[in-house]
Structures are given as structure tokens and as C-alpha cells.
C-alpha positions in Angstrom: 0.0 0.1 -0.1 2.8 2.4 0.9 4.5 1.7 -2.4 1.3 2.7 -4.2 1.2 6.2 -2.3 4.9 6.7 -3.0 4.4 6.1 -6.8 1.3 8.3 -7.0 3.3 11.1 -5.2 6.3 10.8 -7.4 4.0 10.9 -10.5 2.4 14.1 -9.2 5.8 15.7 -8.6 6.7 14.7 -12.1 3.6 16.3 -13.6 4.1 19.5 -11.6 7.7 19.8 -12.9 6.6 19.2 -16.5 3.9 21.9 -16.2 6.4 24.4 -14.9 8.8 23.6 -17.6 6.1 24.1 -20.3 5.0 27.5 -18.9 8.4 28.9 -18.1 9.4 32.0 -20.1 12.1 31.6 -22.7 15.7 32.3 -21.5 16.6 35.9 -21.9 18.8 36.9 -24.8 22.5 37.0 -23.8 23.8 40.4 -22.8 26.6 41.5 -25.2 29.9 41.7 -23.3 32.0 44.8 -23.7 35.8 44.3 -23.3 37.1 45.6 -20.0 39.4 48.5 -20.4 41.7 49.0 -17.4 42.4 52.5 -16.3 46.1 53.2 -16.7 47.8 55.7 -14.3 49.4 58.5 -16.3 53.1 58.5 -16.7 55.1 61.0 -14.6 55.3 63.4 -17.7 51.5 63.5 -17.6 51.2 64.2 -14.0 51.1 67.9 -13.5 52.0 67.9 -9.8 53.1 65.6 -6.9 49.6 65.7 -5.6 48.2 64.5 -8.9 50.9 61.8 -9.1 50.2 60.6 -5.6 46.5 60.3 -6.2 47.2 58.0 -9.1 49.8 55.8 -7.4 48.2 55.8 -3.9 46.7 52.4 -4.3 50.1 50.9 -5.0 51.8 52.4 -2.0 52.0 49.1 -0.2 54.9 46.7 0.7 54.3 44.6 -2.4 54.0 47.2 -5.1 55.7 50.6 -3.9 59.1 49.9 -5.4 57.8 48.6 -8.7 55.3 51.4 -9.0 57.8 54.1 -8.4 60.2 52.7 -11.0 57.4 52.4 -13.4 55.9 55.7 -12.7 58.3 58.0 -11.1 57.1 61.2 -9.2 57.6 64.6 -10.8 61.1 65.9 -10.3 60.3 68.7 -8.0 60.1 69.1 -4.3 56.5 68.3 -4.1 57.0 65.2 -6.1 59.9 64.1 -3.9 57.7 64.7 -0.8 54.9 62.6 -2.2 57.3 59.9 -3.3 58.7 59.7 0.3 55.1 59.5 1.6 54.3 56.6 -0.7 57.5 54.7 0.3 56.7 55.3 4.0 53.0 54.0 3.6 54.6 50.9 1.9 56.9 50.4 4.9 60.0 51.2 3.0 61.2 53.8 5.5 64.9 53.7 4.3 63.8 54.5 0.9 61.6 57.4 2.3 64.6 58.6 4.2 66.8 58.5 1.0 64.3 60.6 -0.9 64.0 63.2 1.9 67.8 63.4 2.3 68.2 63.9 -1.5 66.2 67.2 -1.2 67.6 70.5 -0.6 68.2 70.8 3.3 65.8 73.8 3.6 62.9 71.7 1.9 63.2 68.5 4.1 61.0 69.6 7.1 58.3 70.9 4.8 58.4 67.5 2.8 58.3 65.6 6.1 55.0 67.6 6.9 53.5 66.0 3.7 54.7 62.5 4.9 53.0 63.3 8.2 49.7 64.4 6.6 49.7 61.2 4.5 50.6 58.9 7.4 48.4 60.6 10.0 45.2 58.6 9.1 47.3 55.4 9.5 48.0 56.4 13.2 44.3 57.5 13.8 43.2 54.1 12.5 45.3 52.4 15.0 47.8 50.6 12.8 50.6 51.0 15.3 53.1 48.8 13.5 52.9 51.1 10.4 52.4 54.3 12.3 55.3 54.2 14.6 58.0 54.0 11.9 56.3 56.8 9.8 56.0 59.0 12.7 59.7 58.5 13.7 60.6 59.3 10.1 58.7 62.6 10.4 60.5 63.3 13.7 63.8 63.1 12.1 63.0 66.2 10.2 60.4 67.8 12.4 61.5 67.0 16.0 58.9 69.4 17.5 55.9 68.0 15.7 53.8 67.2 18.8 51.3 65.1 17.0 54.1 62.9 15.4 55.5 62.7 19.1 52.2 61.6 20.4 51.4 59.0 17.6 55.1 57.5 17.7 54.9 57.4 21.5 51.5 55.7 21.7 52.4 53.2 18.8 55.6 52.3 20.7 53.8 52.0 24.1 51.2 49.7 22.6 53.8 47.5 20.9 55.9 47.3 24.2 58.8 49.6 23.1 58.7 51.5 26.5 62.1 53.3 26.1 61.2 55.0 22.9 57.5 55.6 24.1 58.7 57.3 27.2 61.1 59.6 25.3 58.4 60.5 22.8 55.5 60.9 25.2 57.6 63.1 27.6 58.6 65.3 24.7 54.9 65.4 23.7 53.8 66.6 27.0 56.5 69.3 27.2 55.0 70.7 24.0 51.3 69.9 24.5 49.9 70.6 27.9 46.2 70.3 27.3 44.2 67.8 29.4 42.1 66.6 26.4 42.0 63.2 24.8 45.6 63.2 23.6 47.0 64.7 26.8 45.1 62.2 29.0 46.0 59.2 26.8 49.7 60.2 26.9 49.6 60.7 30.7 47.9 57.3 31.2 50.5 55.6 29.1 53.3 57.5 31.0 51.9 56.4 34.3 51.9 52.8 33.2 55.7 53.1 32.6 56.3 54.7 35.9 56.4 58.3 34.6 54.3 61.3 35.6 
């Protein structure tokens, strides 16, 4: 008896599927495929400024691509181009390359260029990427030793990563320059207290 019910049920399912297949709309016509054209960053000669160059290469300022990208598409040969080239190397973790670029600039332009590196690296510090932010901020401090926000971010990155000797040096220098009791001041004070400093 059960076998009869099973066979009737299977026949019913088969009839339903056949009815659906007969009444289903025809498959839509294939959509024509257009070839994908990749956007190519302009060559350095086409970039009118270091800012424009950096906007084009910014996605490639990472550890895997930064050196290749800068060889393939060098920055404009002026101070702004050099500053953004150093910033790109710094974002890619190539701090020695960034140093070399800044050191190749006229001495009176290096601190200004380090300001561009700071502005580019500051969002990394704000995002909490301490392993990347610490070296970038120390690079900036080599050319702008009184940049209090670079001192703060370097110190907090080092404190978080357990490099208390560097953290202490940077945070004490920060508090000498920045006496406010706001978020930055109280964060630095708290870190210093954990290291036995007031």
C-alpha cells in the first residue's frame, strides 16, 4: 500500500515539474559583453603635480608594489614630487627609501616635505595601525622633531607595541609641547603612568 502512495506522489511531482517547464518563459537573450578597459595611471610626464601623481599611485603604496610602481611611474622631479614619493614609500613600509628621498632634497625643504609625509601617514595612526604608524612618525620626527602630534602617535604606537624606552622619550617630549588635558593629553599621561612616569 505504501508503495502505491509513493508512486502516486512521485507521478504528481513529475507532472508539476513538467507543467512548470512548459509554462516557463524563454531564456533571456544573452547580454553583449564589452571588453574591459583598465584605467592606466598617467606617466610622470602627464602628472602635473606631486599631488596628482600621488592620487594616481596611492593604491600601490604598499609593501608589495611600492618599489615597482615608483620605478614604473616616477614622481615629478620637484620638491612636491619628492615629498609625495617619500610618503608613498613610508606607507609601503619602506622607511629607508623614504629617508633617502627626503635626504636627497635641499636641506631647507626637508622639514616641509616631512610635513607632507605626516599628513599622508596621520590617518594610519588614527586608524590604530601601530606597527605602520610608529616608523612613519619616527621618520617625520627626524625632520620635524617638534611635531607634537608625530611625537604623540610615535609614543602611543611604541607604548602599545611594548617599546617603552622609545615611548617614554616621545611621550615626555609630547607633554612638554602639549599641555592640554584633552583626549591626547590624558592618553599620553595614562601611558606614562603605566611606565612609571608622571
